[in-house]
C-alpha positions in Angstrom: -5.3 -101.5 -107.9 -7.5 -103.2 -105.4 -5.7 -104.6 -102.3 -7.4 -106.8 -99.7 -5.5 -108.4 -96.9 -8.1 -108.5 -94.0 -8.6 -112.2 -94.8 -6.9 -114.0 -97.6 -4.5 -111.9 -99.7 -6.2 -110.6 -102.8 -4.5 -108.1 -105.1 -6.2 -107.1 -108.4 -4.9 -104.8 -111.1 -7.2 -103.6 -113.9 -9.8 -106.0 -112.5 -7.6 -109.1 -112.8 -5.9 -111.0 -110.0 -2.1 -110.6 -109.7 -1.9 -112.8 -106.6 0.7 -115.6 -107.2 0.0 -119.1 -106.1 3.6 -120.0 -105.3 4.6 -119.3 -101.7 7.7 -117.1 -102.1 6.3 -114.5 -104.6 3.0 -114.5 -102.7 4.9 -113.7 -99.5 6.8 -111.0 -101.3 3.7 -109.4 -102.7 2.1 -109.5 -99.2 5.0 -107.5 -97.8 4.8 -105.0 -100.6 1.1 -104.5 -99.9 1.8 -103.9 -96.2 3.8 -100.8 -97.2 1.9 -100.0 -100.4 3.0 -96.8 -102.2 6.2 -96.8 -100.1 9.7 -98.1 -100.9 10.4 -101.4 -99.2 14.2 -101.9 -98.9 15.8 -105.0 -100.4 17.2 -105.8 -96.9 13.6 -105.9 -95.5 12.5 -108.2 -98.3 15.3 -110.6 -97.9 14.9 -110.6 -94.1 11.2 -111.6 -94.7 11.9 -114.3 -97.2 15.0 -115.7 -95.4 14.7 -114.9 -91.7 17.6 -117.3 -90.8 19.9 -115.5 -93.2 19.9 -115.0 -97.0 21.5 -117.8 -98.9 24.0 -117.4 -101.7 22.2 -116.2 -104.8 19.4 -114.6 -102.8 19.5 -111.4 -104.7 19.0 -113.2 -108.0 16.1 -115.2 -106.5 14.5 -112.0 -105.3 14.8 -110.5 -108.8 13.2 -113.6 -110.2 10.2 -113.3 -107.9 9.9 -109.6 -108.9 9.9 -110.6 -112.5 7.2 -113.1 -111.9 5.0 -110.5 -110.2 5.6 -108.1 -113.1 4.6 -110.8 -115.6 1.3 -111.3 -113.7 0.8 -107.5 -113.7 1.5 -107.3 -117.5 -1.0 -110.1 -118.1 -3.6 -108.3 -116.0 -3.1 -105.1 -118.0 -3.6 -106.9 -121.2 -6.6 -108.9 -120.1 -8.5 -106.5 -117.8 -11.4 -104.3 -118.6 -10.7 -101.3 -116.4 -10.6 -98.4 -117.0 -12.8 -98.0 -120.0 -10.5 -95.7 -121.9 -7.8 -97.4 -124.0 -5.8 -94.4 -125.2 -2.1 -94.6 -125.5 -1.5 -92.1 -122.6 -3.1 -94.5 -120.2 -1.2 -97.5 -121.6 2.1 -95.5 -121.2 1.2 -94.7 -117.6 0.2 -98.1 -116.4 2.9 -100.6 -117.1 4.3 -103.4 -115.0 7.5 -101.4 -114.3 5.4 -98.4 -113.3 3.3 -100.5 -110.9 6.1 -102.5 -109.3 8.7 -99.9 -109.3 12.5 -100.4 -108.9 14.0 -97.7 -106.8 17.4 -97.2 -105.3 17.7 -99.9 -102.6 14.3 -101.4 -102.9 10.9 -101.7 -104.6 7.6 -99.9 -104.4 4.1 -101.2 -105.2 2.2 -98.3 -106.7 -1.6 -98.7 -106.1 -2.4 -95.9 -108.5 -4.8 -94.4 -105.9 -6.8 -97.7 -105.7 -8.6 -99.3 -102.8 -6.8 -100.9 -99.8 -9.0 -102.5 -97.2 -6.5 -101.6 -94.4 -6.7 -97.9 -95.3 -10.5 -98.2 -95.4 -10.5 -99.9 -92.0 -8.3 -97.2 -90.5 -10.4 -94.3 -91.9 -13.6 -95.8 -90.6 -12.1 -96.6 -87.2 -10.7 -93.1 -86.9 -14.1 -91.6 -87.6 -15.6 -93.9 -85.0 -13.1 -92.9 -82.4 -13.7 -89.3 -83.0 -17.5 -89.8 -82.7 -16.9 -91.7 -79.4 -14.8 -88.8 -78.1 -17.6 -86.4 -79.1 -20.2 -88.5 -77.4 -22.0 -89.3 -80.6 -22.7 -93.0 -79.9 -25.0 -93.7 -82.9 -22.3 -92.5 -85.4 -19.6 -94.2 -83.4 -21.4 -97.5 -83.6 -22.0 -97.1 -87.3 -18.5 -96.2 -88.3 -16.8 -98.7 -86.0 -19.2 -101.3 -87.3 -18.2 -100.4 -90.9 -14.6 -100.9 -89.9 -15.2 -104.3 -88.5 -17.3 -105.4 -91.5 -14.2 -105.1 -93.7 -12.6 -108.1 -92.0 -13.2 -111.4 -93.8 -10.9 -113.5 -91.7 -7.3 -113.4 -90.3 -5.1 -110.8 -91.9 -2.8 -112.3 -94.6 -4.4 -115.7 -94.2 -2.7 -118.3 -96.4 0.6 -116.4 -96.6 3.8 -117.8 -95.1 4.7 -114.9 -92.7 8.2 -114.0 -91.8 9.2 -111.6 -89.1 8.0 -108.4 -90.8 4.6 -109.8 -91.8 4.1 -111.3 -88.3 4.6 -107.9 -86.8 2.1 -106.4 -89.2 -0.4 -109.1 -88.5 0.0 -108.5 -84.8 -0.5 -104.8 -85.3 -3.7 -105.3 -87.3 -5.1 -107.8 -84.8 -4.4 -105.4 -82.0 -6.1 -102.6 -83.9 -9.1 -104.8 -84.6 -9.5 -105.6 -80.9 -9.3 -101.9 -80.0 -12.1 -101.1 -82.5 -14.2 -104.0 -81.3 -13.8 -102.8 -77.7 -15.1 -99.4 -78.7 -17.9 -100.7 -80.9 -19.2 -102.8 -78.0 -18.9 -99.9 -75.7 -21.0 -97.7 -78.1 -23.6 -100.4 -78.4 -23.9 -100.7 -74.6 -24.2 -97.0 -74.4 -27.2 -97.2 -76.8 -28.9 -99.7 -74.5 -28.4 -102.7 -76.8 -27.0 -105.0 -74.0 -29.5 -107.8 -74.7 -28.5 -108.0 -78.4 -24.8 -108.2 -77.4 -25.0 -111.1 -75.0 -24.7 -113.9 -77.5 -21.9 -112.2 -79.5 -19.9 -111.3 -76.4 -20.2 -115.0 -75.3 -18.4 -116.0 -78.4 -15.8 -113.2 -78.2 -14.7 -114.0 -74.6 -14.4 -117.7 -75.5 -12.0 -116.7 -78.3 -10.1 -114.0 -76.3 -9.9 -115.8 -73.0 -7.7 -113.2 -71.2 -9.0 -110.0 -72.8 -10.2 -107.8 -69.9 -12.2 -105.1 -71.8 -14.3 -107.7 -73.6 -15.0 -109.6 -70.3 -15.9 -106.4 -68.6 -18.4 -105.5 -71.4 -19.9 -109.0 -71.2 -20.3 -108.7 -67.4 -22.0 -105.3 -67.8 -24.4 -106.7 -70.5 -25.3 -109.7 -68.3 -25.7 -107.4 -65.3 -28.1 -105.2 -67.2 -30.1 -108.3 -68.3 -30.4 -109.3 -64.7 -28.1 -112.3 -65.1 -26.0 -111.7 -62.1 -24.7 -115.2 -61.5 -23.7 -115.5 -65.1 -21.8 -112.2 -64.8 -19.9 -113.6 -61.8 -19.1 -116.8 -63.7 -17.6 -114.7 -66.5 -15.3 -113.0 -63.9 -14.2 -116.4 -62.4 -13.4 -117.8 -65.9 -11.3 -114.8 -66.6 -9.4 -115.1 -63.3 -8.7 -118.8 -64.0 -7.5 -118.0 -67.5 -5.2 -115.2 -66.4 -3.8 -117.3 -63.6 -3.1 -120.1 -66.0 -1.5 -117.9 -68.6 0.5 -115.3 -66.6 -0.1 -116.0 -62.9 -1.8 -112.6 -62.6 -5.1 -111.6 -61.1 -7.7 -109.5 -63.0 -7.2 -105.8 -62.7 -8.5 -103.7 -59.8 -11.2 -102.4 -62.2 -12.5 -105.9 -62.9 -12.5 -106.6 -59.2 -14.6 -103.5 -58.6 -17.0 -104.6 -61.3 -17.3 -108.0 -59.6 -18.1 -106.3 -56.3 -20.7 -104.2 -58.1 -22.4 -107.3 -59.5 -22.4 -108.9 -56.0 -23.9 -105.8 -54.5 -26.7 -105.8 -57.1 -27.4 -109.4 -56.7 -27.6 -109.1 -52.9 -29.7 -106.0 -52.8 -33.2 -107.1 -53.7 -34.5 -103.5 -53.5 -32.4 -102.3 -56.4 -34.1 -102.8 -59.8 -32.1 -105.1 -62.1 -32.8 -102.9 -65.1 -30.8 -100.0 -63.6 -27.7 -101.5 -61.9 -25.0 -99.4 -60.5 -21.9 -100.0 -62.6 -18.5 -98.5 -61.8 -18.0 -95.3 -63.9 -15.0 -96.7 -65.8 -17.3 -99.3 -67.3 -20.2 -96.9 -68.0 -20.5 -96.9 -71.8 -22.0 -93.4 -71.5 -18.4 -92.3 -70.6 -16.4 -92.9 -73.8 -13.1 -94.5 -73.3 -11.1 -93.7 -76.4 -8.5 -96.3 -77.2 -6.1 -95.4 -80.1 -6.0 -98.0 -82.8 -3.3 -100.5 -82.4 -2.5 -99.7 -78.7 -4.4 -102.4 -76.9 -4.3 -106.2 -77.4 
């Protein structure tokens, strides 16, 4: 089975799509993929489909959706072209009931050891974090970049999300921002600040109150000699934070702002080697565990 959720939901069995077009079974399949190879309790499934309370007959409706998913799986098994072998042992092993498994109290989607883009993302991100911790910036940039490249859009785009899926979407977005933060830090550590300026401009416009990205942008501009632009970035962040939460930027951002002011006002200091506070020195890796920072 091939599962992709970092963008629109796409689930393929035996090379054929089993993703329903109807909203409710699509949402059900999405929740099963979020806990692939694990039992998802019926109570969790009903809470997702009916967050305001399950109606009378909800259990029968849930079973009908399960039957619809199994019908799609059966059709995929009959129509697909993978794997090449067609012996009876394989046919006995891969059936709709063996893929969407009924277990006491719930259901389990068995991927059969197939691909899942969230698992691929987490493996690449973990390798990137370990490389950052070891000070191996080229490898960190490579593996973190591989993790980010798996994203095709918003997670579970096109799926009606209930409370469980919304929490999963939030977790994935937080993890992506953490990886992005470390990837930019690795790139800055490799001296690629000029290449990052344009991309960081778009990122801070999208994440208007994200302090790590704004700090990276300020450092990149500072190293490019664009001191006034770096100060403008700080002011925009301060306005956004005030408007959203009434808070000021952190003490670290204020120190970075003062560093920019010092560089700008000290004509003797070369712009290509500014003094940046150590907490924003990309040569000092700042490991952020996936999913811990928004």
